[in-house]
C-alpha positions in Angstrom: 5.9 -54.6 48.4 2.4 -54.6 49.9 0.3 -57.7 49.1 -3.2 -58.4 50.1 -5.1 -61.7 49.9 -8.8 -62.3 50.6 -10.1 -65.5 52.1 -13.7 -66.3 52.5 -16.6 -68.5 51.4 -17.7 -68.9 47.8 -21.3 -69.6 48.6 -23.5 -68.0 51.3 -27.2 -68.7 52.0 -29.6 -65.8 52.1 -30.1 -64.1 55.5 -26.7 -65.4 56.7 -23.7 -63.3 57.6 -20.8 -63.1 55.1 -17.3 -62.9 56.5 -14.1 -62.3 54.4 -10.7 -61.8 55.8 -7.9 -59.9 54.2 -4.3 -60.9 55.0 -1.7 -58.2 54.5 2.0 -58.6 54.0 4.7 -56.0 53.4 3.2 -53.4 55.7 1.6 -53.4 59.1 -2.1 -52.6 59.1 -1.4 -50.3 62.1 0.8 -48.0 60.1 -0.1 -44.4 60.6 -2.2 -42.9 57.8 -3.0 -46.2 56.3 -6.5 -47.0 55.0 -7.6 -50.5 54.4 -10.7 -50.8 52.2 -13.3 -53.2 51.1 -14.8 -52.8 47.6 -17.1 -55.1 45.7 -18.2 -55.6 42.2 -21.5 -57.2 41.4 -21.8 -59.1 38.1 -22.2 -56.6 35.2 -21.9 -53.6 37.5 -19.2 -51.2 38.6 -17.1 -51.1 41.7 -18.8 -50.3 45.0 -16.9 -49.0 48.1 -18.2 -50.7 51.2 -16.0 -49.3 54.0 -12.6 -49.0 55.5 -10.5 -49.3 58.7 -7.6 -47.0 59.4 -4.2 -47.7 60.9 -5.6 -46.5 64.2 -8.6 -48.8 64.0 -11.2 -46.2 63.1 -13.9 -47.4 60.7 -16.0 -45.7 58.0 -18.9 -47.3 56.1 -20.9 -46.7 53.0 -24.2 -45.1 54.1 -26.1 -47.6 52.0 -24.5 -50.6 53.7 -23.8 -49.2 57.1 -26.6 -51.0 58.9 -25.3 -54.4 57.7 -21.5 -53.9 57.6 -18.8 -54.3 60.1 -15.0 -54.1 59.6 -12.6 -55.3 62.3 -9.0 -56.3 62.5 -6.6 -58.7 64.2 -3.3 -56.8 64.5 -1.4 -59.9 65.7 -2.2 -61.6 62.3 -2.0 -58.4 60.3 -5.5 -59.1 59.0 -8.8 -57.2 58.7 -12.2 -58.7 58.2 -15.4 -57.7 56.6 -18.7 -58.9 57.9 -22.0 -58.3 56.0 -25.1 -59.5 57.6 -28.6 -60.4 56.3 -27.2 -61.1 52.8 -29.5 -61.4 49.8 -28.8 -62.5 46.2 -28.1 -58.8 45.4 -24.9 -59.1 47.6 -23.5 -61.6 45.0 -20.2 -60.0 43.9 -16.5 -60.2 43.8 -15.2 -58.8 47.1 -11.8 -57.0 47.1 -9.6 -55.7 49.8 -7.3 -52.8 48.9 -5.1 -50.1 50.3 -6.0 -48.1 47.2 -2.7 -48.8 45.5 -2.6 -52.6 46.0 -5.4 -55.0 45.5 -6.2 -58.6 46.5 -7.1 -61.0 43.8 -10.8 -60.9 44.8 -13.1 -63.4 46.5 -16.2 -64.4 44.5 -19.2 -64.7 46.7 -22.5 -66.1 45.5 -25.6 -65.7 47.7 -28.0 -68.5 47.0 -30.0 -71.2 48.7 
């Protein structure tokens, strides 16, 4: 069974870089044809796809966030990490990692000074 768990800060100051790591168990993140996604949900709004990293290490990003988003991985730890730069209060959201079928519990991030 695949399990994902996010770990990151709860509070980030405006203009800083947000970094959240997803630890995966039950499947290697280098598995062929696997897609590891980041999705967020701002308060009172719907889910927003942010980007993904594939089993081969390729990345794709939402056009609206591409200039501020980076997804990387540490295969030795079976983890992948989201970085979002120059955050504003509009980036306040619950951030999820998912392989589409399995989801982490979510990491609430508030951007505030």
